[in-house]
All heavy atoms as a GROMACS GRO file, in nm:
protein
  584
    1SER      N    1   0.693   5.177  -0.034
    1SER     CA    2   0.775   5.099   0.050
    1SER      C    3   0.759   5.138   0.194
    1SER      O    4   0.723   5.260   0.217
    1SER     CB    5   0.923   5.105   0.005
    1SER     OG    6   0.976   5.234   0.048
    2PRO      N    7   0.782   5.055   0.288
    2PRO     CA    8   0.778   5.097   0.436
    2PRO      C    9   0.869   5.222   0.468
    2PRO      O   10   0.827   5.304   0.541
    2PRO     CB   11   0.817   4.969   0.505
    2PRO     CG   12   0.780   4.866   0.412
    2PRO     CD   13   0.811   4.917   0.279
    3LEU      N   14   0.987   5.220   0.413
    3LEU     CA   15   1.076   5.333   0.434
    3LEU      C   16   1.017   5.460   0.384
    3LEU      O   17   1.013   5.568   0.451
    3LEU     CB   18   1.211   5.307   0.377
    3LEU     CG   19   1.320   5.404   0.422
    3LEU    CD1   20   1.454   5.334   0.435
    3LEU    CD2   21   1.336   5.516   0.328
    4GLY      N   22   0.969   5.463   0.260
    4GLY     CA   23   0.904   5.577   0.198
    4GLY      C   24   0.785   5.627   0.281
    4GLY      O   25   0.766   5.749   0.295
    5THR      N   26   0.708   5.530   0.323
    5THR     CA   27   0.588   5.560   0.402
    5THR      C   28   0.624   5.631   0.534
    5THR      O   29   0.568   5.731   0.572
    5THR     CB   30   0.501   5.441   0.428
    5THR    OG1   31   0.465   5.386   0.301
    5THR    CG2   32   0.377   5.468   0.508
    6TYR      N   33   0.732   5.571   0.601
    6TYR     CA   34   0.773   5.632   0.725
    6TYR      C   35   0.831   5.772   0.708
    6TYR      O   36   0.802   5.865   0.785
    6TYR     CB   37   0.875   5.542   0.789
    6TYR     CG   38   0.918   5.573   0.930
    6TYR    CD1   39   0.828   5.567   1.035
    6TYR    CD2   40   1.047   5.616   0.956
    6TYR    CE1   41   0.865   5.601   1.162
    6TYR    CE2   42   1.082   5.652   1.084
    6TYR     CZ   43   0.996   5.647   1.192
    6TYR     OH   44   1.030   5.685   1.317
    7LEU      N   45   0.904   5.789   0.594
    7LEU     CA   46   0.961   5.916   0.567
    7LEU      C   47   0.852   6.022   0.544
    7LEU      O   48   0.845   6.130   0.597
    7LEU     CB   49   1.054   5.912   0.446
    7LEU     CG   50   1.114   6.046   0.398
    7LEU    CD1   51   1.196   6.113   0.506
    7LEU    CD2   52   1.195   6.018   0.274
    8ALA      N   53   0.752   5.976   0.465
    8ALA     CA   54   0.638   6.069   0.424
    8ALA      C   55   0.557   6.108   0.553
    8ALA      O   56   0.521   6.222   0.569
    8ALA     CB   57   0.546   5.999   0.322
    9ALA      N   58   0.538   6.012   0.638
    9ALA     CA   59   0.469   6.040   0.764
    9ALA      C   60   0.541   6.136   0.845
    9ALA      O   61   0.474   6.232   0.905
    9ALA     CB   62   0.446   5.909   0.843
   10ASN      N   63   0.674   6.129   0.854
   10ASN     CA   64   0.751   6.225   0.935
   10ASN      C   65   0.757   6.352   0.864
   10ASN      O   66   0.752   6.462   0.931
   10ASN     CB   67   0.893   6.167   0.956
   10ASN     CG   68   0.902   6.073   1.059
   10ASN    OD1   69   0.917   6.111   1.182
   10ASN    ND2   70   0.889   5.943   1.026
   11VAL      N   71   0.755   6.370   0.734
   11VAL     CA   72   0.748   6.495   0.662
   11VAL      C   73   0.616   6.560   0.693
   11VAL      O   74   0.610   6.682   0.720
   11VAL     CB   75   0.770   6.472   0.506
   11VAL    CG1   76   0.724   6.606   0.436
   11VAL    CG2   77   0.918   6.440   0.484
   12ILE      N   78   0.500   6.490   0.691
   12ILE     CA   79   0.376   6.542   0.711
   12ILE      C   80   0.364   6.592   0.851
   12ILE      O   81   0.322   6.699   0.888
   12ILE     CB   82   0.265   6.438   0.685
   12ILE    CG1   83   0.257   6.414   0.536
   12ILE    CG2   84   0.128   6.488   0.743
   12ILE    CD1   85   0.176   6.294   0.490
   13TYR      N   86   0.416   6.509   0.952
   13TYR     CA   87   0.407   6.551   1.086
   13TYR      C   88   0.495   6.682   1.110
   13TYR      O   89   0.447   6.766   1.183
   13TYR     CB   90   0.471   6.442   1.182
   13TYR     CG   91   0.462   6.476   1.323
   13TYR    CD1   92   0.346   6.443   1.398
   13TYR    CD2   93   0.566   6.538   1.392
   13TYR    CE1   94   0.336   6.473   1.534
   13TYR    CE2   95   0.552   6.573   1.528
   13TYR     CZ   96   0.434   6.537   1.597
   13TYR     OH   97   0.426   6.574   1.732
   14THR      N   98   0.613   6.683   1.056
   14THR     CA   99   0.693   6.806   1.070
   14THR      C  100   0.635   6.928   1.002
   14THR      O  101   0.641   7.038   1.054
   14THR     CB  102   0.838   6.787   1.015
   14THR    OG1  103   0.894   6.666   1.078
   14THR    CG2  104   0.934   6.902   1.040
   15THR      N  105   0.559   6.906   0.893
   15THR     CA  106   0.493   7.014   0.828
   15THR      C  107   0.381   7.074   0.911
   15THR      O  108   0.365   7.190   0.928
   15THR     CB  109   0.438   6.965   0.688
   15THR    OG1  110   0.548   6.926   0.612
   15THR    CG2  111   0.363   7.079   0.614
   16LEU      N  112   0.310   6.980   0.976
   16LEU     CA  113   0.198   7.020   1.063
   16LEU      C  114   0.246   7.080   1.199
   16LEU      O  115   0.179   7.170   1.264
   16LEU     CB  116   0.099   6.910   1.086
   16LEU     CG  117   0.022   6.869   0.960
   16LEU    CD1  118  -0.059   6.739   0.992
   16LEU    CD2  119  -0.068   6.985   0.910
   17PHE      N  120   0.358   7.024   1.256
   17PHE     CA  121   0.414   7.063   1.379
   17PHE      C  122   0.551   7.101   1.363
   17PHE      O  123   0.646   7.021   1.393
   17PHE     CB  124   0.396   6.946   1.485
   17PHE     CG  125   0.251   6.912   1.506
   17PHE    CD1  126   0.202   6.797   1.434
   17PHE    CD2  127   0.168   6.976   1.583
   17PHE    CE1  128   0.070   6.755   1.457
   17PHE    CE2  129   0.036   6.940   1.602
   17PHE     CZ  130  -0.016   6.821   1.536
   18PRO      N  131   0.588   7.216   1.304
   18PRO     CA  132   0.720   7.255   1.262
   18PRO      C  133   0.820   7.278   1.375
   18PRO      O  134   0.855   7.393   1.403
   18PRO     CB  135   0.696   7.378   1.176
   18PRO     CG  136   0.572   7.435   1.227
   18PRO     CD  137   0.492   7.324   1.276
   19THR      N  138   0.859   7.171   1.430
   19THR     CA  139   0.965   7.175   1.533
   19THR      C  140   1.045   7.039   1.529
   19THR      O  141   0.990   6.943   1.487
   19THR     CB  142   0.910   7.200   1.672
   19THR    OG1  143   1.009   7.217   1.764
   19THR    CG2  144   0.818   7.089   1.713
   20GLN      N  145   1.159   7.042   1.590
   20GLN     CA  146   1.231   6.915   1.594
   20GLN      C  147   1.174   6.828   1.697
   20GLN      O  148   1.115   6.881   1.801
   20GLN     CB  149   1.380   6.945   1.626
   20GLN     CG  150   1.454   7.015   1.511
   20GLN     CD  151   1.600   7.028   1.538
   20GLN    OE1  152   1.646   7.023   1.651
   20GLN    NE2  153   1.673   7.034   1.428
   21TYR      N  154   1.182   6.698   1.680
   21TYR     CA  155   1.119   6.605   1.768
   21TYR      C  156   1.200   6.468   1.753
   21TYR      O  157   1.267   6.452   1.659
   21TYR     CB  158   0.979   6.580   1.737
   21TYR     CG  159   0.951   6.520   1.607
   21TYR    CD1  160   0.950   6.386   1.589
   21TYR    CD2  161   0.938   6.598   1.492
   21TYR    CE1  162   0.930   6.328   1.465
   21TYR    CE2  163   0.911   6.546   1.373
   21TYR     CZ  164   0.912   6.413   1.352
   21TYR     OH  165   0.897   6.348   1.229
   22GLN      N  166   1.176   6.379   1.854
   22GLN     CA  167   1.229   6.252   1.842
   22GLN      C  168   1.113   6.157   1.897
   22GLN      O  169   1.065   6.182   2.007
   22GLN     CB  170   1.350   6.229   1.919
   22GLN     CG  171   1.412   6.095   1.905
   22GLN     CD  172   1.547   6.083   1.970
   22GLN    OE1  173   1.598   6.178   2.021
   22GLN    NE2  174   1.612   5.972   1.961
   23THR      N  175   1.074   6.068   1.825
   23THR     CA  176   0.970   5.971   1.868
   23THR      C  177   1.021   5.832   1.883
   23THR      O  178   1.115   5.789   1.823
   23THR     CB  179   0.847   5.971   1.765
   23THR    OG1  180   0.753   5.875   1.812
   23THR    CG2  181   0.893   5.930   1.623
   24SER      N  182   0.959   5.760   1.973
   24SER     CA  183   0.999   5.623   1.996
   24SER      C  184   0.944   5.523   1.895
   24SER      O  185   0.983   5.409   1.884
   24SER     CB  186   0.964   5.577   2.138
   24SER     OG  187   0.820   5.590   2.158
   25TYR      N  188   0.842   5.571   1.812
   25TYR     CA  189   0.785   5.489   1.715
   25TYR      C  190   0.880   5.477   1.597
   25TYR      O  191   0.922   5.569   1.534
   25TYR     CB  192   0.657   5.547   1.663
   25TYR     CG  193   0.591   5.464   1.560
   25TYR    CD1  194   0.534   5.333   1.588
   25TYR    CD2  195   0.584   5.503   1.425
   25TYR    CE1  196   0.479   5.253   1.494
   25TYR    CE2  197   0.534   5.418   1.327
   25TYR     CZ  198   0.481   5.296   1.362
   25TYR     OH  199   0.433   5.216   1.270
   26THR      N  200   0.924   5.352   1.566
   26THR     CA  201   1.019   5.330   1.461
   26THR      C  202   0.965   5.258   1.340
   26THR      O  203   1.043   5.234   1.249
   26THR     CB  204   1.140   5.249   1.528
   26THR    OG1  205   1.091   5.119   1.563
   26THR    CG2  206   1.206   5.322   1.642
   27ALA      N  207   0.842   5.217   1.342
   27ALA     CA  208   0.774   5.145   1.233
   27ALA      C  209   0.858   5.013   1.198
   27ALA      O  210   0.855   4.971   1.087
   27ALA     CB  211   0.770   5.229   1.105
   28GLY      N  212   0.921   4.957   1.299
   28GLY     CA  213   0.996   4.827   1.286
   28GLY      C  214   1.137   4.844   1.232
   28GLY      O  215   1.209   4.753   1.217
   29PHE      N  216   1.177   4.974   1.204
   29PHE     CA  217   1.318   4.997   1.166
   29PHE      C  218   1.408   4.992   1.285
   29PHE      O  219   1.359   5.021   1.404
   29PHE     CB  220   1.330   5.127   1.088
   29PHE     CG  221   1.260   5.130   0.966
   29PHE    CD1  222   1.147   5.213   0.948
   29PHE    CD2  223   1.305   5.062   0.851
   29PHE    CE1  224   1.081   5.215   0.830
   29PHE    CE2  225   1.233   5.069   0.734
   29PHE     CZ  226   1.122   5.150   0.720
   30GLU      N  227   1.538   4.972   1.272
   30GLU     CA  228   1.629   4.989   1.377
   30GLU      C  229   1.625   5.137   1.430
   30GLU      O  230   1.600   5.219   1.355
   30GLU     CB  231   1.770   4.954   1.332
   30GLU     CG  232   1.794   4.808   1.296
   30GLU     CD  233   1.932   4.777   1.245
   30GLU    OE1  234   2.020   4.863   1.264
   30GLU    OE2  235   1.946   4.667   1.186
   31THR      N  236   1.649   5.147   1.555
   31THR     CA  237   1.634   5.281   1.619
   31THR      C  238   1.716   5.392   1.548
   31THR      O  239   1.667   5.492   1.513
   31THR     CB  240   1.675   5.278   1.766
   31THR    OG1  241   1.596   5.181   1.834
   31THR    CG2  242   1.657   5.415   1.832
   32GLU      N  243   1.842   5.354   1.515
   32GLU     CA  244   1.932   5.447   1.450
   32GLU      C  245   1.878   5.492   1.312
   32GLU      O  246   1.886   5.610   1.274
   32GLU     CB  247   2.073   5.390   1.437
   32GLU     CG  248   2.147   5.364   1.562
   32GLU     CD  249   2.106   5.240   1.630
   32GLU    OE1  250   2.051   5.151   1.566
   32GLU    OE2  251   2.122   5.232   1.764
   33LYS      N  252   1.824   5.393   1.229
   33LYS     CA  253   1.768   5.423   1.105
   33LYS      C  254   1.643   5.506   1.112
   33LYS      O  255   1.627   5.608   1.044
   33LYS     CB  256   1.737   5.290   1.032
   33LYS     CG  257   1.697   5.310   0.883
   33LYS     CD  258   1.692   5.173   0.816
   33LYS     CE  259   1.686   5.194   0.664
   33LYS     NZ  260   1.690   5.061   0.588
   34ALA      N  261   1.557   5.480   1.211
   34ALA     CA  262   1.438   5.553   1.229
   34ALA      C  263   1.467   5.702   1.266
   34ALA      O  264   1.411   5.790   1.212
   34ALA     CB  265   1.347   5.492   1.336
   35GLU      N  266   1.571   5.714   1.354
   35GLU     CA  267   1.606   5.848   1.395
   35GLU      C  268   1.662   5.927   1.273
   35GLU      O  269   1.638   6.048   1.261
   35GLU     CB  270   1.711   5.848   1.517
   35GLU     CG  271   1.650   5.805   1.638
   35GLU     CD  272   1.752   5.785   1.753
   35GLU    OE1  273   1.873   5.810   1.727
   35GLU    OE2  274   1.716   5.755   1.867
   36TYR      N  275   1.742   5.859   1.190
   36TYR     CA  276   1.799   5.925   1.079
   36TYR      C  277   1.685   5.965   0.979
   36TYR      O  278   1.687   6.083   0.929
   36TYR     CB  279   1.891   5.828   1.003
   36TYR     CG  280   1.951   5.884   0.871
   36TYR    CD1  281   2.044   5.991   0.878
   36TYR    CD2  282   1.905   5.849   0.750
   36TYR    CE1  283   2.097   6.051   0.763
   36TYR    CE2  284   1.958   5.906   0.634
   36TYR     CZ  285   2.054   6.006   0.641
   36TYR     OH  286   2.100   6.058   0.527
   37ILE      N  287   1.593   5.882   0.960
   37ILE     CA  288   1.476   5.919   0.872
   37ILE      C  289   1.407   6.043   0.924
   37ILE      O  290   1.365   6.132   0.854
   37ILE     CB  291   1.378   5.794   0.849
   37ILE    CG1  292   1.449   5.685   0.776
   37ILE    CG2  293   1.252   5.834   0.775
   37ILE    CD1  294   1.379   5.557   0.779
   38GLN      N  295   1.373   6.038   1.060
   38GLN     CA  296   1.312   6.147   1.128
   38GLN      C  297   1.391   6.283   1.102
   38GLN      O  298   1.334   6.385   1.073
   38GLN     CB  299   1.296   6.122   1.277
   38GLN     CG  300   1.200   6.024   1.312
   38GLN     CD  301   1.208   5.987   1.458
   38GLN    OE1  302   1.256   6.059   1.546
   38GLN    NE2  303   1.166   5.858   1.491
   39GLN      N  304   1.524   6.272   1.118
   39GLN     CA  305   1.610   6.392   1.103
   39GLN      C  306   1.610   6.438   0.960
   39GLN      O  307   1.603   6.569   0.932
   39GLN     CB  308   1.755   6.352   1.147
   39GLN     CG  309   1.764   6.337   1.288
   39GLN     CD  310   1.897   6.281   1.338
   39GLN    OE1  311   1.988   6.257   1.249
   39GLN    NE2  312   1.918   6.257   1.465
   40VAL      N  313   1.616   6.349   0.865
   40VAL     CA  314   1.599   6.390   0.722
   40VAL      C  315   1.470   6.463   0.697
   40VAL      O  316   1.466   6.565   0.630
   40VAL     CB  317   1.620   6.266   0.626
   40VAL    CG1  318   1.580   6.300   0.485
   40VAL    CG2  319   1.765   6.218   0.634
   41ALA      N  320   1.365   6.411   0.744
   41ALA     CA  321   1.226   6.470   0.724
   41ALA      C  322   1.228   6.612   0.786
   41ALA      O  323   1.184   6.704   0.721
   41ALA     CB  324   1.120   6.382   0.782
   42GLN      N  325   1.273   6.622   0.908
   42GLN     CA  326   1.272   6.750   0.975
   42GLN      C  327   1.368   6.851   0.906
   42GLN      O  328   1.322   6.965   0.892
   42GLN     CB  329   1.322   6.733   1.121
   42GLN     CG  330   1.226   6.646   1.202
   42GLN     CD  331   1.290   6.603   1.342
   42GLN    OE1  332   1.367   6.676   1.400
   42GLN    NE2  333   1.249   6.486   1.385
   43LYS      N  334   1.477   6.817   0.868
   43LYS     CA  335   1.564   6.906   0.802
   43LYS      C  336   1.508   6.951   0.668
   43LYS      O  337   1.517   7.070   0.632
   43LYS     CB  338   1.703   6.837   0.774
   43LYS     CG  339   1.812   6.924   0.714
   43LYS     CD  340   1.940   6.851   0.705
   43LYS     CE  341   2.043   6.949   0.650
   43LYS     NZ  342   2.178   6.891   0.642
   44SER      N  343   1.447   6.860   0.597
   44SER     CA  344   1.386   6.889   0.467
   44SER      C  345   1.281   6.993   0.483
   44SER      O  346   1.264   7.084   0.405
   44SER     CB  347   1.326   6.770   0.397
   44SER     OG  348   1.433   6.667   0.375
   45VAL      N  349   1.198   6.978   0.587
   45VAL     CA  350   1.084   7.074   0.608
   45VAL      C  351   1.130   7.200   0.668
   45VAL      O  352   1.102   7.308   0.621
   45VAL     CB  353   0.978   7.009   0.695
   45VAL    CG1  354   0.876   7.108   0.732
   45VAL    CG2  355   0.915   6.884   0.619
   46LEU      N  356   1.212   7.194   0.769
   46LEU     CA  357   1.245   7.313   0.851
   46LEU      C  358   1.342   7.403   0.777
   46LEU      O  359   1.338   7.524   0.801
   46LEU     CB  360   1.302   7.274   0.986
   46LEU     CG  361   1.200   7.197   1.075
   46LEU    CD1  362   1.264   7.148   1.205
   46LEU    CD2  363   1.074   7.277   1.103
   47GLU      N  364   1.421   7.354   0.686
   47GLU     CA  365   1.511   7.428   0.612
   47GLU      C  366   1.445   7.490   0.481
   47GLU      O  367   1.509   7.565   0.406
   47GLU     CB  368   1.634   7.355   0.572
   47GLU     CG  369   1.720   7.327   0.700
   47GLU     CD  370   1.856   7.252   0.670
   47GLU    OE1  371   1.884   7.237   0.546
   47GLU    OE2  372   1.931   7.235   0.763
   48ASN      N  373   1.326   7.460   0.457
   48ASN     CA  374   1.253   7.496   0.338
   48ASN      C  375   1.118   7.556   0.362
   48ASN      O  376   1.017   7.539   0.295
   48ASN     CB  377   1.244   7.382   0.242
   48ASN     CG  378   1.375   7.344   0.186
   48ASN    OD1  379   1.440   7.411   0.106
   48ASN    ND2  380   1.423   7.233   0.231
   49LYS      N  381   1.102   7.625   0.486
   49LYS     CA  382   0.975   7.671   0.527
   49LYS      C  383   0.912   7.763   0.426
   49LYS      O  384   0.787   7.756   0.402
   49LYS     CB  385   0.987   7.752   0.658
   49LYS     CG  386   1.025   7.667   0.774
   49LYS     CD  387   1.040   7.752   0.905
   49LYS     CE  388   1.066   7.670   1.018
   49LYS     NZ  389   1.076   7.757   1.142
   50LYS      N  390   0.982   7.856   0.358
   50LYS     CA  391   0.917   7.941   0.266
   50LYS      C  392   0.875   7.873   0.141
   50LYS      O  393   0.776   7.901   0.079
   50LYS     CB  394   1.028   8.061   0.232
   50LYS     CG  395   1.045   8.155   0.340
   50LYS     CD  396   1.136   8.263   0.298
   50LYS     CE  397   1.154   8.365   0.411
   50LYS     NZ  398   1.238   8.482   0.366
   51VAL      N  399   0.949   7.774   0.103
   51VAL     CA  400   0.921   7.698  -0.025
   51VAL      C  401   0.787   7.631  -0.009
   51VAL      O  402   0.707   7.619  -0.096
   51VAL     CB  403   1.035   7.599  -0.057
   51VAL    CG1  404   0.998   7.517  -0.180
   51VAL    CG2  405   1.158   7.674  -0.083
   52ILE      N  406   0.761   7.565   0.113
   52ILE     CA  407   0.643   7.483   0.132
   52ILE      C  408   0.527   7.560   0.197
   52ILE      O  409   0.425   7.504   0.222
   52ILE     CB  410   0.683   7.360   0.200
   52ILE    CG1  411   0.735   7.378   0.341
   52ILE    CG2  412   0.767   7.264   0.127
   52ILE    CD1  413   0.750   7.259   0.427
   53ASN      N  414   0.558   7.692   0.223
   53ASN     CA  415   0.452   7.770   0.282
   53ASN      C  416   0.394   7.719   0.410
   53ASN      O  417   0.273   7.676   0.416
   53ASN     CB  418   0.340   7.803   0.177
   53ASN     CG  419   0.253   7.914   0.221
   53ASN    OD1  420   0.262   7.970   0.325
   53ASN    ND2  421   0.149   7.945   0.142
   54LEU      N  422   0.471   7.710   0.517
   54LEU     CA  423   0.423   7.657   0.643
   54LEU      C  424   0.307   7.733   0.700
   54LEU      O  425   0.237   7.678   0.774
   54LEU     CB  426   0.536   7.647   0.739
   54LEU     CG  427   0.640   7.534   0.725
   54LEU    CD1  428   0.744   7.531   0.831
   54LEU    CD2  429   0.567   7.403   0.716
   55LYS      N  430   0.293   7.857   0.668
   55LYS     CA  431   0.176   7.928   0.727
   55LYS      C  432   0.045   7.873   0.676
   55LYS      O  433  -0.054   7.853   0.751
   55LYS     CB  434   0.185   8.075   0.681
   55LYS     CG  435   0.297   8.154   0.746
   55LYS     CD  436   0.295   8.297   0.710
   55LYS     CE  437   0.408   8.374   0.776
   55LYS     NZ  438   0.413   8.513   0.742
   56LEU      N  439   0.040   7.824   0.552
   56LEU     CA  440  -0.076   7.757   0.498
   56LEU      C  441  -0.105   7.627   0.575
   56LEU      O  442  -0.216   7.599   0.610
   56LEU     CB  443  -0.062   7.731   0.351
   56LEU     CG  444  -0.169   7.644   0.283
   56LEU    CD1  445  -0.304   7.713   0.291
   56LEU    CD2  446  -0.131   7.612   0.147
   57PHE      N  447   0.002   7.548   0.597
   57PHE     CA  448  -0.012   7.418   0.665
   57PHE      C  449  -0.059   7.441   0.811
   57PHE      O  450  -0.124   7.361   0.868
   57PHE     CB  451   0.111   7.337   0.655
   57PHE     CG  452   0.128   7.272   0.527
   57PHE    CD1  453   0.209   7.330   0.425
   57PHE    CD2  454   0.061   7.155   0.491
   57PHE    CE1  455   0.218   7.267   0.301
   57PHE    CE2  456   0.067   7.097   0.372
   57PHE     CZ  457   0.149   7.153   0.268
   58THR      N  458  -0.008   7.551   0.875
   58THR     CA  459  -0.054   7.580   1.009
   58THR      C  460  -0.204   7.605   1.014
   58THR      O  461  -0.277   7.556   1.101
   58THR     CB  462   0.020   7.698   1.066
   58THR    OG1  463   0.162   7.672   1.062
   58THR    CG2  464  -0.022   7.730   1.206
   59LYS      N  465  -0.260   7.675   0.914
   59LYS     CA  466  -0.403   7.694   0.909
   59LYS      C  467  -0.474   7.565   0.884
   59LYS      O  468  -0.574   7.535   0.945
   59LYS     CB  469  -0.433   7.789   0.791
   59LYS     CG  470  -0.391   7.937   0.823
   59LYS     CD  471  -0.417   8.025   0.699
   59LYS     CE  472  -0.366   8.165   0.721
   59LYS     NZ  473  -0.383   8.253   0.607
   60VAL      N  474  -0.418   7.476   0.806
   60VAL     CA  475  -0.482   7.350   0.774
   60VAL      C  476  -0.484   7.268   0.902
   60VAL      O  477  -0.578   7.206   0.932
   60VAL     CB  478  -0.404   7.276   0.667
   60VAL    CG1  479  -0.455   7.132   0.650
   60VAL    CG2  480  -0.429   7.349   0.524
   61LYS      N  481  -0.371   7.267   0.971
   61LYS     CA  482  -0.361   7.195   1.099
   61LYS      C  483  -0.467   7.237   1.196
   61LYS      O  484  -0.539   7.145   1.252
   61LYS     CB  485  -0.220   7.215   1.165
   61LYS     CG  486  -0.208   7.144   1.304
   61LYS     CD  487  -0.077   7.178   1.369
   61LYS     CE  488  -0.073   7.314   1.417
   61LYS     NZ  489   0.053   7.349   1.497
   62PHE      N  490  -0.483   7.362   1.217
   62PHE     CA  491  -0.583   7.410   1.312
   62PHE      C  492  -0.735   7.377   1.265
   62PHE      O  493  -0.810   7.340   1.342
   62PHE     CB  494  -0.582   7.557   1.339
   62PHE     CG  495  -0.463   7.598   1.420
   62PHE    CD1  496  -0.363   7.683   1.374
   62PHE    CD2  497  -0.451   7.546   1.550
   62PHE    CE1  498  -0.252   7.712   1.460
   62PHE    CE2  499  -0.340   7.574   1.635
   62PHE     CZ  500  -0.244   7.660   1.582
   63TYR      N  501  -0.752   7.376   1.133
   63TYR     CA  502  -0.882   7.346   1.078
   63TYR      C  503  -0.912   7.200   1.105
   63TYR      O  504  -1.019   7.156   1.144
   63TYR     CB  505  -0.886   7.372   0.922
   63TYR     CG  506  -1.013   7.324   0.865
   63TYR    CD1  507  -1.132   7.382   0.879
   63TYR    CD2  508  -1.010   7.205   0.791
   63TYR    CE1  509  -1.249   7.341   0.823
   63TYR    CE2  510  -1.126   7.160   0.722
   63TYR     CZ  511  -1.245   7.217   0.749
   63TYR     OH  512  -1.355   7.175   0.693
   64LEU      N  513  -0.810   7.107   1.074
   64LEU     CA  514  -0.828   6.966   1.099
   64LEU      C  515  -0.842   6.936   1.247
   64LEU      O  516  -0.929   6.849   1.287
   64LEU     CB  517  -0.709   6.889   1.046
   64LEU     CG  518  -0.688   6.878   0.903
   64LEU    CD1  519  -0.557   6.818   0.855
   64LEU    CD2  520  -0.811   6.799   0.842
   65MET      N  521  -0.769   7.002   1.334
   65MET     CA  522  -0.791   6.976   1.483
   65MET      C  523  -0.929   7.019   1.527
   65MET      O  524  -0.987   6.950   1.606
   65MET     CB  525  -0.683   7.043   1.559
   65MET     CG  526  -0.540   6.991   1.528
   65MET     SD  527  -0.408   7.072   1.610
   65MET     CE  528  -0.416   7.004   1.775
   66GLU      N  529  -0.975   7.129   1.477
   66GLU     CA  530  -1.107   7.174   1.512
   66GLU      C  531  -1.219   7.079   1.455
   66GLU      O  532  -1.312   7.040   1.526
   66GLU     CB  533  -1.128   7.316   1.453
   66GLU     CG  534  -1.255   7.383   1.499
   66GLU     CD  535  -1.261   7.529   1.452
   66GLU    OE1  536  -1.307   7.542   1.339
   66GLU    OE2  537  -1.216   7.618   1.525
   67LEU      N  538  -1.193   7.035   1.332
   67LEU     CA  539  -1.283   6.945   1.267
   67LEU      C  540  -1.290   6.813   1.348
   67LEU      O  541  -1.405   6.752   1.363
   67LEU     CB  542  -1.243   6.919   1.124
   67LEU     CG  543  -1.330   6.829   1.034
   67LEU    CD1  544  -1.462   6.891   1.014
   67LEU    CD2  545  -1.265   6.795   0.906
   68LEU      N  546  -1.181   6.764   1.388
   68LEU     CA  547  -1.174   6.634   1.469
   68LEU      C  548  -1.191   6.651   1.613
   68LEU      O  549  -1.189   6.557   1.691
   68LEU     CB  550  -1.040   6.572   1.433
   68LEU     CG  551  -1.010   6.530   1.296
   68LEU    CD1  552  -0.866   6.488   1.284
   68LEU    CD2  553  -1.103   6.426   1.242
   69ASP      N  554  -1.232   6.768   1.653
   69ASP     CA  555  -1.254   6.804   1.798
   69ASP      C  556  -1.141   6.768   1.886
   69ASP      O  557  -1.157   6.708   1.997
   69ASP     CB  558  -1.381   6.737   1.841
   69ASP     CG  559  -1.440   6.793   1.963
   69ASP    OD1  560  -1.420   6.922   1.985
   69ASP    OD2  561  -1.505   6.726   2.038
   70LEU      N  562  -1.013   6.800   1.839
   70LEU     CA  563  -0.898   6.778   1.920
   70LEU      C  564  -0.858   6.915   1.983
   70LEU      O  565  -0.885   7.022   1.939
   70LEU     CB  566  -0.785   6.732   1.829
   70LEU     CG  567  -0.810   6.601   1.758
   70LEU    CD1  568  -0.700   6.572   1.659
   70LEU    CD2  569  -0.816   6.483   1.862
   71PRO      N  570  -0.788   6.898   2.098
   71PRO     CA  571  -0.751   7.029   2.166
   71PRO      C  572  -0.639   7.096   2.082
   71PRO      O  573  -0.555   7.039   2.026
   71PRO     CB  574  -0.686   6.978   2.299
   71PRO     CG  575  -0.653   6.833   2.281
   71PRO     CD  576  -0.750   6.779   2.177
   72ILE      N  577  -0.656   7.227   2.077
   72ILE     CA  578  -0.563   7.312   1.990
   72ILE      C  579  -0.454   7.366   2.082
   72ILE      O  580  -0.469   7.400   2.187
   72ILE     CB  581  -0.641   7.425   1.921
   72ILE    CG1  582  -0.733   7.362   1.825
   72ILE    CG2  583  -0.541   7.514   1.851
   72ILE    CD1  584  -0.824   7.462   1.756
   0.00000   0.00000   0.00000
């Protein structure tokens, strides 16, 4: 579903860049709903850092950025 896809994208983003953020991209959802989904994703990731092993994802992030020739 679009909502599940937006939530998953925010979880992935927060996993790769583990910090709180707010984006103007809402995927067509009302602003309040999009912000709530972003907050749920961030809370889920940031409150469970040890469970999801963020150190591993940080290594993956740097590898992908290097592979795609993006600034690190």
